[in-house]
C-alpha angles and dihedrals in degrees: 000000000000103000138021093257088062090066113089101180106038093174092056102048117086120217105178135016142167108268125206106260093231091050097057107114103145144347097294142061119225137196127181109250113223138152091216121080089203090060099053118139131186111223098170123014127232119229119253099202096133101071092293096328137102135207124246129183123200139214093257091057101255122123132208136194105220118200109222113228106188122071090216088067093054109058115171118268115247100166089224097112089229110122132138107247132188094041129162112252106173118200092005107158092201093055089047091050091051093046090054090052100043106064138031100224126169 
């Protein structure tokens, strides 16, 4: 998407989120798009500061605190910046939730 008019579902596409401090490796947050729940991967990790939840804001301006469900999505914070990224996380409902809110695919 290059401009706002390219976005078809503005209430479903996240723009900003809280990222896990050890996952920050650049100026973007990535998830692995897939149509198969069994093939989900976590490339960058969301933060879980809010009692196991993280904040997302969306194109239409609303924001949501999403409670993370899978322990694989909530690794402990070490503040070292050393975290394995781009890991397989099959059937992870959190990865699936983020995938569905990251791109506007047909």
